[in-house]
C-alpha positions as CSV (number, residue, x, y, z in Angstrom):
1,M,-12.4,19.8,0.0
2,N,-9.6,18.1,2.0
3,K,-6.9,15.8,0.5
4,L,-5.4,12.8,2.4
5,I,-2.5,10.7,1.1
6,I,-2.2,7.2,2.6
7,I,1.2,5.6,2.0
8,D,2.0,1.9,2.0
9,G,5.0,2.1,4.2
10,H,6.4,-1.2,3.4
11,N,5.9,-0.8,-0.2
12,F,8.2,2.3,0.0
13,L,10.6,0.4,2.2
14,W,11.4,-2.4,-0.4
15,R,11.5,0.2,-3.1
16,S,14.1,2.1,-1.1
17,F,16.0,-1.0,-0.2
18,S,16.5,-1.9,-3.9
19,V,18.6,1.1,-4.7
20,P,22.0,0.0,-6.0
21,F,24.2,2.3,-4.0
22,K,25.0,2.6,-0.3
23,F,26.3,5.2,1.9
24,Y,26.9,5.8,5.8
25,S,27.2,8.6,8.2
26,K,30.4,9.1,10.1
27,K,28.7,7.2,12.8
28,D,28.4,4.4,10.6
29,T,24.6,4.5,10.1
30,P,23.3,3.2,6.9
31,L,21.5,6.1,5.2
32,H,20.9,5.0,1.6
33,V,17.5,3.6,2.3
34,L,16.2,6.4,4.4
35,S,17.6,8.8,1.7
36,T,15.6,7.2,-0.9
37,Y,12.6,6.8,1.3
38,L,12.5,10.6,2.0
39,R,12.6,11.1,-1.9
40,L,9.6,9.0,-2.5
41,I,7.8,11.0,0.3
42,R,8.5,14.3,-1.4
43,R,7.6,12.9,-4.8
44,T,4.2,11.8,-3.5
45,V,3.5,15.1,-1.8
46,T,4.4,17.1,-4.9
47,S,2.3,14.8,-7.2
48,I,-1.0,15.8,-5.5
49,N,-1.9,19.5,-5.4
50,K,-2.6,21.0,-2.1
51,V,-2.2,18.0,0.3
52,D,-4.0,18.6,3.6
53,A,-3.0,15.3,5.5
54,A,-0.6,12.4,5.2
55,V,-0.2,9.2,7.0
56,V,2.1,6.3,6.4
57,V,0.9,2.6,7.3
58,F,3.1,-0.2,8.2
59,D,2.6,-4.0,8.6
60,T,3.8,-5.8,11.7
61,D,5.4,-9.2,12.1
62,T,2.2,-10.4,14.0
63,K,-0.1,-12.9,12.8
64,N,-3.4,-11.4,11.1
65,D,-6.6,-13.0,10.0
66,N,-5.4,-13.9,6.5
67,S,-2.4,-15.9,7.9
68,K,-4.8,-17.9,10.1
69,L,-7.2,-18.7,7.0
70,L,-4.1,-19.8,4.7
71,K,-0.8,-20.9,6.4
72,E,0.8,-20.4,2.8
73,Y,-0.3,-16.7,2.9
74,K,2.6,-14.6,1.9
75,A,5.1,-17.6,2.7
76,N,6.9,-16.9,-0.5
77,R,8.3,-13.7,0.7
78,R,12.0,-13.5,0.8
79,K,13.5,-14.3,4.1
80,F,16.6,-12.7,5.6
81,S,19.1,-14.2,7.8
82,K,20.3,-12.5,11.1
83,D,23.7,-11.5,9.5
84,E,22.1,-10.3,6.1
85,D,21.0,-6.7,5.5
86,S,17.3,-6.4,5.2
87,P,14.7,-3.7,4.6
88,Y,13.4,-4.0,8.2
89,A,16.9,-3.1,9.5
90,H,16.3,0.3,8.2
91,L,12.9,0.8,9.7
92,P,14.0,2.4,13.0
93,Y,15.7,5.1,11.0
94,V,12.5,5.8,8.9
95,R,10.3,5.9,11.9
96,K,12.6,8.4,13.5
97,A,12.8,10.6,10.5
98,L,9.0,10.5,10.0
99,K,8.5,11.5,13.7
100,L,11.0,14.4,13.2
101,L,8.9,15.7,10.3
102,N,5.6,15.3,12.1
103,I,4.4,12.7,9.5
104,E,2.0,10.5,11.5
105,F,2.7,6.6,11.0
106,L,0.7,3.7,12.1
107,E,1.3,0.0,12.7
108,I,-1.2,-2.2,14.5
109,P,-0.6,-5.7,15.7
110,N,-2.7,-8.4,14.1
111,I,-4.1,-6.1,11.6
112,E,-2.8,-6.0,8.1
113,A,-1.6,-2.6,6.7
114,D,-3.8,-2.8,3.7
115,D,-6.9,-3.2,5.9
116,I,-5.8,-0.3,7.9
117,M,-5.3,1.9,4.8
118,A,-8.7,0.7,3.4
119,S,-10.3,1.7,6.7
120,I,-8.8,5.2,7.0
121,S,-9.7,5.9,3.3
122,K,-13.4,4.9,3.8
123,G,-13.7,6.9,7.1
124,F,-12.1,10.0,5.6
125,C,-14.2,10.0,2.6
126,K,-17.4,9.3,4.7
127,K,-16.8,12.5,6.8
128,D,-17.4,14.7,3.9
129,P,-18.6,13.9,0.2
130,K,-16.0,16.4,-1.1
131,N,-12.9,14.7,0.7
132,Q,-10.3,12.9,-1.6
133,A,-8.2,10.0,-0.4
134,Y,-5.1,9.1,-2.5
135,I,-3.5,5.7,-1.7
136,V,0.0,5.4,-2.6
137,S,1.1,1.9,-3.5
138,S,1.9,-0.3,-6.4
139,D,-0.2,-3.2,-4.7
140,T,-3.2,-3.8,-7.3
141,D,-5.3,-5.0,-4.3
142,F,-6.3,-1.4,-3.7
143,Y,-8.2,-1.3,-7.1
144,Q,-11.2,-2.5,-5.3
145,L,-11.4,0.7,-3.2
146,L,-11.6,3.1,-6.1
147,N,-14.6,5.4,-6.4
148,K,-15.3,8.9,-7.1
149,Q,-13.5,9.9,-3.9
150,T,-10.7,7.4,-3.8
151,F,-7.7,7.4,-6.1
152,I,-4.5,5.3,-6.3
153,L,-1.2,7.2,-6.9
154,K,1.5,5.1,-8.4
155,L,4.9,6.5,-8.6
156,K,6.9,5.4,-11.5
157,K,10.4,5.7,-12.9
158,K,12.2,8.9,-12.3
159,D,9.8,11.6,-11.5
160,D,6.9,10.1,-13.6
161,Y,3.6,9.2,-11.9
162,E,0.3,7.9,-12.6
163,I,-3.2,8.6,-10.8
164,I,-5.5,5.7,-11.1
165,R,-9.4,6.5,-11.1
166,F,-12.5,4.3,-11.1
167,K,-12.9,4.4,-15.0
168,D,-9.4,3.5,-15.5
169,I,-9.9,-0.1,-14.3
170,K,-12.5,-0.5,-17.0
171,N,-9.9,0.5,-19.6
172,K,-7.3,-1.5,-18.1
173,L,-9.1,-4.8,-17.3
174,G,-12.6,-4.6,-18.7
175,I,-14.2,-4.7,-15.3
176,N,-15.3,-2.2,-12.6
177,P,-13.4,-2.0,-9.1
178,R,-16.4,-3.6,-7.4
179,Q,-15.6,-6.7,-9.6
180,Y,-11.8,-6.9,-8.8
181,V,-12.1,-9.1,-5.8
182,K,-13.8,-11.9,-7.9
183,F,-11.4,-11.1,-10.8
184,K,-8.2,-11.6,-8.6
185,S,-9.9,-14.7,-6.8
186,L,-10.1,-16.2,-10.2
187,T,-6.5,-15.4,-11.4
188,G,-4.7,-15.7,-7.9
189,D,-2.1,-13.4,-6.6
190,S,1.5,-14.5,-6.9
191,A,2.6,-11.6,-4.6
192,D,0.6,-13.0,-1.8
193,N,1.0,-16.7,-2.7
194,I,-2.7,-17.2,-3.4
195,K,-3.3,-19.7,-6.1
196,G,-6.1,-19.0,-8.6
197,I,-7.9,-21.6,-10.8
198,Y,-5.5,-23.5,-13.1
199,G,-5.5,-22.0,-16.6
200,V,-7.5,-18.9,-15.8
201,G,-5.6,-15.6,-16.8
202,P,-6.8,-12.1,-16.9
203,V,-8.5,-12.3,-20.3
204,M,-10.5,-15.6,-19.2
205,A,-11.3,-14.1,-15.7
206,K,-12.9,-11.2,-17.5
207,K,-14.9,-13.4,-19.8
208,I,-16.1,-15.4,-16.8
209,I,-17.1,-12.4,-14.8
210,C,-19.0,-10.9,-17.9
211,K,-20.4,-14.3,-18.7
212,D,-19.0,-14.2,-22.2
213,V,-17.8,-17.9,-21.7
214,D,-19.5,-21.2,-20.7
215,F,-17.7,-21.9,-17.3
216,D,-18.8,-24.0,-14.4
217,I,-17.6,-21.8,-11.5
218,K,-19.4,-24.1,-8.9
219,E,-16.6,-26.7,-9.3
220,H,-14.1,-24.1,-8.0
221,Q,-16.4,-22.5,-5.2
222,E,-14.6,-23.6,-2.3
223,M,-11.3,-22.1,-3.6
224,L,-12.9,-19.0,-4.8
225,D,-14.7,-18.2,-1.5
226,L,-11.4,-18.7,0.3
227,N,-9.5,-16.4,-2.2
228,Q,-12.1,-13.7,-2.0
229,K,-11.8,-13.6,1.9
230,L,-8.0,-13.3,1.5
231,I,-8.3,-10.5,-1.2
232,K,-11.3,-8.6,0.1
233,L,-10.0,-5.7,2.3
234,N,-11.5,-4.9,5.6
235,C,-12.8,-1.3,5.5
236,D,-14.2,-1.5,8.8
237,C,-11.3,-2.1,11.3
238,K,-12.6,-1.3,15.0
239,K,-10.4,1.8,15.5
240,Q,-11.4,5.4,15.7
241,W,-8.9,7.3,13.5
242,R,-8.3,11.0,14.7
243,Y,-7.7,12.8,11.2
244,R,-6.6,15.8,12.8
245,D,-3.3,13.8,13.8
246,F,-2.7,13.2,10.0
247,S,-2.4,17.0,9.2
248,Y,0.4,17.6,7.1
249,K,2.7,20.7,7.1
250,E,4.4,22.0,3.9
251,Y,7.5,22.9,5.6
252,I,8.8,19.6,5.6
253,M,9.6,20.0,1.8
254,D,12.0,22.4,2.9
255,V,14.1,20.4,5.3
256,S,17.1,18.9,3.7
257,N,18.2,15.3,4.2
258,Q,21.3,16.4,5.9
259,E,19.3,18.5,8.5
260,I,17.1,15.4,9.1
261,F,20.2,13.3,9.6
262,N,21.8,15.8,12.0
263,C,18.5,16.3,14.1
264,C,18.1,12.4,14.4
265,E,21.8,12.1,15.3
266,F,22.5,9.4,12.5
C-alpha cells in the first residue's frame, strides 16, 4: 500500500496569510506566511502514518471552464490593490522552499486546481486497489471524491485534525458522497459565488434528494444543470501524472525553517 497526500496549495496560502504576526529577514524578505505554510506541511505529513508521496497543487490566474460557464464564478473573492500585501505576493517564497525540499508542486494554466487534484487522486488509486489518497483541504467540494481509497484530511486549530471518510458524509449530511454534487447544486456555494435554489438549505436539500418532500425540481432544472457542471470535479484531466515525481523524503522534517531561509537566500 502506498499513501499520497494531495495538498490544496492556495487553501494553505490563505490560511498562512491570515496569521496575525509578521516578521522579516535581514534582507527584508517577509517570512511569516512561508513559516506558517511550512508548519502546515509538517502537520499534514505527521498526521498520516508513513507517507510515500506528496504533491502541492496551485491555481493559476488564467480562465478555466467554470469561468466560461458562469462569469460570476468566484467573482466574490477578495481583490487586492498593487500597493496592498496579498497572499499571492508570498507565492514565490513558498515555491522556492518547496523546490528546495523536493516537494513537487503543480500549476497548470486553464485547469482548476480542484480538477487537477481530483485527477491525480483517481489515477493514483486506479494504479493499485490498495493505494490511499489523502486530499488536504477545507473545501467541501472534495466530499464527492470520497470512497474506500480516498480520504480528506482537514487540519483544525492548534495540532488537531480530522480524517473524513466515505461513511462520515452520511453521518454529517444524511447523503452519500455520490449525491453531494446534487446536494450542493440545490443549496449553492457561497465560496464560489454559485447561487442555489431560494429557500433550500441543507435540511431541505437532503429531503429533496431522499424524496422525503414534495418538490417540483423541474422548475429549477436549468439552474441545477449549470450548478452541477460547476460543482462536479473533472477527474479525467488529459495529463499523464508521473507519480514517482511525487516521492516524499522524510528528511524534510529535520530541516529547520532557518536552514530553509538560508538556503533559499531569503
